[in-house]
N, C-alpha and C positions, 0 to 999 in steps of 0.2 A: 370738683373739676379742676384739673391742673392747667398750667399756663399754656402748654402746647395744645391741649384740646380747645381752649378758648380761642387761640389764634387760628386754628383750623376751622372752627365754626364761623369765625368772623370772615375768613376767606371764602367759605362756602356761601355765606349770606351775600357777600359782594358779587360773587359769580352768579348767584340766583337772580339778583336784581338786574344784572347786565343781560342775562340770557332771556329772562321772562319779559322784561319791560324795555330795556334800552335798545337792544338789537332789533326787536320787532318794530319799535317806533322809528328807528332809523331806516329800516326797510320800507315802511309805509310812506316815509317822506322822500324816499328815493336816494338817500345817502348811502345805503347798503344795498347792493344788487340782489335780485331774486336768486341768481346763481349762488351767491355766497350764503344766503339763508338756507338754500337747499342742501349745499355741501355740508354746512355746519349742523344741519338737522341730522344728516347721516352720521356725522362724528358723535353726536350726542347719543344716538342709538348704540353705537359701538361702545361708548362709555358705560352705558347701562349694562351691556353684555360683559364688559371687563369687570364691573363690580361683582357680577354673579360668579365669575371665575375666582376673583380674589376672596370672596366669602368662603368659597369651597376650598381653594388651595392655600391662601395666606392664613386663614383662621382655623381651618380644620385639617389641613395637611393632605387633602385629597386632590391630586393633580388629574383633573378630568380633561381628556382630549375629545369630549363629546358635546361640549356646550354649543358647538356650531349646529348640531342636530336639533337641539331644542329651539335655538334661534330660528332655524329654517322651518320648524314645525309651526311656530307662531306666525312666521311670514306666510306660509302656505294657507293657514286658516284665514288670514286677512286677504290673501290673494284670491281665494275661492269666493269670498264675499264680493270683492271688487269685480271679479269676472261675472258674477250674477247681476251686477249693476249695469253691465253692458246691455243686457236685454234678457228676457225670459227665454232661455234656450228651448224650453218645452213647446213653445208656440211655433217653432220653425220646422218646416218640412223641406224636402229637396227642392231646389238647391238651397243650402243654408248660406248665410251671409259670409263674405270673404273673411271678416275678422274672427270667425269661428272655425274656419276650415282647418286650421292647424291642429285643432283638437280632434278632428275626425269624427265628430258626433252628428247623428241625425236626430237624437232625442236626448234630453237631459238625464244623466244617471240619477238613480233614486237618492243616493247619499248626498248629492249636491243640493237637493231641494231645500233643506233647512237653512242653507247659507244665504238665502235671500234676506234673512233676518240679521241685522247688525248685532243685536243682543246675543243671539245664538252663536254667531261667529266669534264675538269677543269672549264668550264663555268657553268656547273650544280653544281659543288661544291660551287659556289658563289650564283647562282640564286635560287636554291631550298631552302636553309636555309633562304634566303632573302624573298622569297614568303611566306613561312610558318610563319616567324616572322612578316611580314607585315600584313597578314590576322589576326593572333592571336592578335598582338599588337593593331591594329586599333580597334578591337572589345573591347579589355580590357580597353584601355586608353580612348576610347570614353565613356565608361560606368563608368569612374573614379574609376576603381578597383585598389586598391593600398594596400600596407602593406602586412599583412599576407595572405590576400585573393589572392593577385597577386601571391605570392609564391606557395600557394596551387594549383591555376589554372595552373601554369607552370609545376608543378610536375604532375598534372593530365593529361596535354597535352602529356608529355613525356611518361607516363605509357600507356595512351590510344593508342598513335602511335605505341609503341612497340607491344602491343597486336593485334592491328587491321592490321597493315601493315607488320610487320617484323617477328613476331612469327607464324602467320598463313600462309597458302599456297597462298601467293601473288606473287610468282615467284621471291622472294628475298632470297632464301636459307633457310627460316624457322629458327628454333632454331640454326642450324649449321652455318648459315651465309655463308661467302665466305672465302676460305683459299687455301693453296697450290699454291700461285702465282708464276709465272715463269718469266715474262719479263715486263719491263717498259722502253718505248722508245728504244726498241731493246736491252737493257742491262739486264743481269740476275740479278734479285732483290736480290738473295742470294750471289752474288759476293761481296767481300770486298770493291772493288772500288765503286760499286753502293751504298752500305750502307754508305760509306764515303761521297759520293756525296749527299745522302739524309740528312745526318747529317749537312753538310755545308748549304744545302738549308733550313733546319729547323732553323739553327742559323741565317741566313740572314733574314728569315721571322720574327723571334722573334725580332731581332733588329729593323726591319722596322716597325713592329706592335707597339713596344714600342715607337719609334720615332713619329709615327702618333698619337698615343694616348696622348703622352706628348704634342705635338703641339696642338691637339684638346682641351685639358684641359686649355691651356693658352690663347685661343681666347675668344671673347665675348660669343661664344656659350658655352664654358666651364664655364664661370661665371654664365650664366643662368642655366646651368646644375647643378652646385653646389647649386644654389639658389632653384632649384626644390627639391633637396635633403634636404635642411635645412628647407624650408617652402614653400610648393607648393601653399598654399593659397595666400601668399604675391605675388608670381609670377603671379598668375591669376589676382589679383587686380592691378598689374603693367601693365597689358595689353598684356602679353606674353601668347601664346598658349602652355601651359605646355605639353599638350598631344602630340603635334607635336614634341617637343624636346625629349620626352621620346620614342616616336615611332622611331625616327631617331636613337637614341642611341641603342635601342633594336635591330634594324635591323643590324646596324654596328657590334654589338657584336655577333650576330648570324653568320654573314659572317666570322668574325675572328675565331669563334669556328669551322665553317665548314672547313676553310683552315687548321686549326690545325689537324682536323680529317683526312683530305686527306693526310697530311704528315705522320701521325701516322701509317696508315694502311700498306704501303709497308715496313715499318721498323719492325713492329710487326709480319706481315704475316697473320693476320686474322682480320675479322670484323664480329660481330654477335650482336644480340639484347642485350647481357649482357652489352654492352657499354652504353646503355641508361637506365639502372636500376636506381631507385630512389636513392639508396645509392651512386651511382657515383656522382650525382649532389651534394649531401650532403658532399661528400669527397672534392669536389672542393671548397666548402665554407670554409672548414677547412684550405685548402691550403692558401686561401686569408687571413683569419683571423690570422693565425699563422705568415704569412709573414708581414702583415701590410696593412689593408684595406685603400684604398684611397691614395696609394703611387706609384702604377705601378711597381716599382722595388721590393717592398715587396712580392707581389704575385708570382713573378718569383722565389725569394729565397724560399718562402714557398712551391711552387710546387716541386722544385728540392729537398729540404730538406726532406719533408714529404715522397716523393716517394723513396728517397734513404733509409730513415729509414724503409719504408715498405718493400723494397727489403731485408734488413737485418733481420727485425723482423719476416717476414713470413718464413724465413729459420730457424732462431734460436728459436723463440717462436711463432709458427704458431697459437696456440690457444689463445694467448694473444694480437694479433695485434689490434683487435677492442677495447679492453680495453685500450691499450696504446694510440690509436688515440683519444678515448673519453677523457681520462685523460689529454692529451696534450691540447685538445680544452678547457677543463674546466680551466686548468692552465693559458692559454692565456687570456680567458675572465675575470678571476678574478684578475690576477696579471700583465698581459701584454696587456692592451687594445689597444695599438698601434702596437702590433706584434714585430717581430724580428727587423725590421728597426727602430722602435721607442724606442728600449731598451737603446741605448746609451744616448739619450736625457732624458729618464726616470731616468737613473742612475745619470746623472748630476743634474737633478732637485732634486732628493732625497738628494744628498750630499749638494747642495746649500741650501736647506730648513733646513737641519740639522745644517749647519754652521751658518745660520742666527739666529737660536734659541739658540745657545750656545755662548752667549756673554761672552768674557773673563772677569774675575773678575776685572782685572786691568783697563778695559775700562769703568766699571760702576762708576758713580759719588759717591764720598764719602759723608757721611752725614755731614751737616754743624754743626759747633759747636754752642752751645747756647750762 
């Protein structure tokens, strides 16, 4: 373990203690507001999502513009369970309660029935994104689709799914989606204690996902993964089935994104098709690029920093936010190719190079006398 890795792990350990113990304790004592805990819980979910993109893009070279789809799928599975906790829809006859009128139902659709079980809902949070990723990834990687074509296809998949299954009348709430959640595991989701528990759960999952991805990238699998990123042709000539490696990573990243979506929904209080808009996936790419692609810690910093900036800018300068975001991305691409986490090394390299080119006059050899 090199010095850089030790420093990074120490930073992660400090962050973990702050997120899991310090902030919740300060919130319970009243020193940190419930609003702050709720907002930061959302940031942590975005950080988990950013790690899934970085594992796919930064370590495997697959720029996916469809992670927002898997994030939304996990969110919808959680949302369906939370809607069931409002009440048993099957017991209602005309007229149904006002809080269910927007769904337009008189009787509970059959595929909603199992979602009264929390265990089944959490299983679907993992299984459904994995099934979609496996089906799409198998077809894409078997056909050796890569590069910009892979990015376009993943974006098309996300947009097509939003139009076909979520915006239309497919018994999933349409454009409105699901909202006005009441209970989760018997606790009021609007209660400060519940929101604090969800924040702690998000922090634990973030640290666990980081640890898993860090371990995965240090194994032999991780070496092959980076080799696929750098030169897939050489990997194929070496006898490795690159498509299988890419498919596995794609599925793992889809599951991570789904879990992030499931944690996000009860903290935000709504899930609808806007979460899988193409601009959402593009925004995730900016988080990863700004934080530092191929570092795992960088995307966490990028996701939190960009969303904190967004929260401020959309209040102070709502008409300029997209310009600010675009300008920040251009700045990083041109002057900070390794993102925020790579900035210290970039600065050190700049001064070292400058120092090496400025040789003191006293150190230069004097001309020899004739």
